C-alpha positions as CSV (number, residue, x, y, z in Angstrom):
1,M,0.0,0.0,0.0
2,K,1.1,3.5,-0.8
3,Y,-0.7,6.8,-0.3
4,T,0.0,10.3,-1.5
5,K,-1.3,13.4,0.2
6,L,-2.5,15.7,-2.6
7,D,-3.2,18.6,-0.2
8,D,-4.1,19.1,3.5
9,R,-7.4,17.3,3.1
10,T,-7.1,14.9,0.2
11,A,-5.1,11.6,-0.1
12,V,-5.0,9.0,-2.8
13,I,-4.5,5.4,-1.6
14,S,-3.1,2.7,-3.9
15,M,-3.5,-0.7,-2.5
16,A,-1.6,-3.9,-3.7
17,P,-2.6,-7.5,-3.8
18,G,-3.2,-8.9,-0.3
19,D,-4.0,-5.6,1.3
20,E,-7.2,-5.4,3.4
21,I,-9.3,-2.3,2.8
22,I,-10.6,-1.5,6.2
23,E,-7.3,-2.2,8.0
24,T,-5.5,0.0,5.5
25,I,-7.9,2.9,5.8
26,T,-7.9,2.7,9.6
27,G,-4.1,2.6,9.7
28,I,-3.8,5.8,7.5
29,L,-6.4,7.6,9.6
30,T,-4.5,6.7,12.8
31,E,-1.1,7.6,11.3
32,E,-2.3,10.9,10.0
33,A,-4.5,11.7,13.1
34,I,-7.6,12.2,10.9
35,Q,-10.7,12.1,13.0
36,N,-13.4,12.2,10.4
37,A,-13.3,11.4,6.7
38,S,-15.2,10.2,3.6
39,F,-13.9,8.2,0.8
40,S,-14.8,6.3,-2.4
41,G,-12.9,3.7,-4.4
42,I,-12.7,1.1,-7.2
43,G,-10.6,-2.0,-7.6
44,A,-10.7,-5.8,-7.5
45,L,-11.0,-8.3,-4.6
46,K,-10.2,-11.9,-4.1
47,V,-12.1,-12.2,-0.7
48,A,-15.0,-10.1,0.4
49,E,-17.3,-10.4,3.4
50,L,-20.5,-8.5,3.1
51,A,-23.1,-8.0,5.8
52,H,-26.7,-6.8,6.0
53,Y,-28.3,-5.4,9.1
54,R,-31.9,-5.9,10.1
55,V,-33.3,-3.3,12.5
56,D,-36.2,-5.5,13.5
57,T,-33.9,-8.3,14.8
58,R,-30.9,-6.0,15.6
59,K,-28.6,-8.5,13.9
60,Y,-26.3,-8.7,11.0
61,S,-26.2,-11.6,8.6
62,S,-23.0,-12.0,6.6
63,K,-21.6,-14.0,3.8
64,V,-18.0,-14.5,2.6
65,F,-17.2,-14.5,-1.1
66,E,-14.0,-16.1,-2.2
67,E,-13.9,-15.4,-5.9
68,P,-12.7,-12.6,-8.3
69,L,-14.9,-9.6,-7.7
70,E,-14.7,-6.1,-9.2
71,I,-15.5,-3.2,-6.9
72,A,-18.2,-1.5,-9.0
73,S,-18.8,1.1,-6.4
74,M,-17.4,1.6,-2.9
75,T,-18.2,4.5,-0.5
76,G,-17.7,5.1,3.1
77,N,-17.0,7.3,6.0
78,A,-15.0,7.3,9.3
79,F,-16.0,9.0,12.5
80,L,-14.6,8.6,16.0
81,H,-15.9,6.0,18.4
82,D,-14.1,5.7,21.8
83,N,-11.5,8.1,20.5
84,K,-10.5,5.8,17.6
85,P,-11.5,5.9,13.9
86,L,-14.5,3.7,13.1
87,V,-14.5,3.0,9.3
88,H,-17.9,2.2,7.7
89,V,-17.9,0.9,4.1
90,H,-20.6,-0.1,1.7
91,A,-19.8,-1.7,-1.6
92,V,-21.4,-3.1,-4.8
93,L,-19.3,-5.9,-6.2
94,A,-19.6,-7.7,-9.6
95,N,-18.6,-11.2,-10.5
96,D,-17.4,-12.5,-13.9
97,R,-21.0,-13.2,-14.9
98,F,-21.8,-9.5,-14.4
99,E,-24.0,-10.2,-11.5
100,T,-23.8,-7.8,-8.6
101,I,-24.0,-8.1,-4.8
102,G,-23.8,-5.4,-2.2
103,G,-23.9,-4.4,1.4
104,H,-21.8,-3.5,4.4
105,L,-18.2,-4.4,3.6
106,V,-16.8,-6.2,6.7
107,K,-13.6,-7.4,4.9
108,G,-12.1,-6.9,1.5
109,V,-8.8,-8.4,0.4
110,V,-7.4,-6.9,-2.8
111,S,-6.6,-9.2,-5.7
112,A,-5.0,-6.8,-8.2
113,A,-5.4,-3.2,-7.1
114,C,-7.7,-0.9,-5.2
115,E,-7.6,2.9,-5.6
116,I,-9.3,5.1,-3.0
117,V,-9.7,8.9,-2.7
118,L,-10.0,9.9,0.9
119,F,-11.2,13.3,2.0
120,S,-10.4,14.5,5.5
121,L,-13.3,16.4,7.1
122,E,-12.7,19.4,9.3
123,S,-14.6,17.9,12.2
124,S,-14.4,15.6,15.2
125,L,-17.8,14.1,15.3
126,E,-18.2,10.9,17.3
127,K,-20.5,8.0,16.9
128,K,-22.5,6.7,19.9
129,Y,-24.3,3.5,20.4
130,S,-28.0,3.8,19.9
131,E,-30.1,1.5,22.1
132,E,-33.1,2.1,19.8
133,I,-31.3,1.0,16.6
134,G,-28.6,-1.3,18.0
135,L,-25.8,0.4,16.0
136,K,-23.1,3.0,16.5
137,V,-24.5,6.2,14.8
138,L,-23.9,9.9,14.7
139,P,-26.2,11.7,17.1
140,N,-29.2,13.3,15.5
141,R,-28.7,17.0,15.2
142,T,-31.7,19.4,15.1
């Protein structure tokens, strides 16, 4: 993995085969002391774990895919939780039959390359656990 800071708020991340997406982003956020960020990316994975959350049961279901997958779309954000960056990623992935799957990306291991543009936000918002929803969320602001 390599990353280049384009300016004070923007970085481009170039990931190599075997790199794990969430670990990599979390590492950069920690190293650069970035508290809040948003990002998007494209690339290819050899292993992906996707999850889906049901509010009515307050549980995630997940599935691991071990096959070549293109990242058709990937977007996410990072906010503080317990003074550490909490990376949240959603992805749409496509297989070699041009079928798509999508959801919350729990794990993504790069097969060829992955390119992410990360934007640092000038904020220090923190997620809190919501008893009502069962997730860590940003507090509602009115």
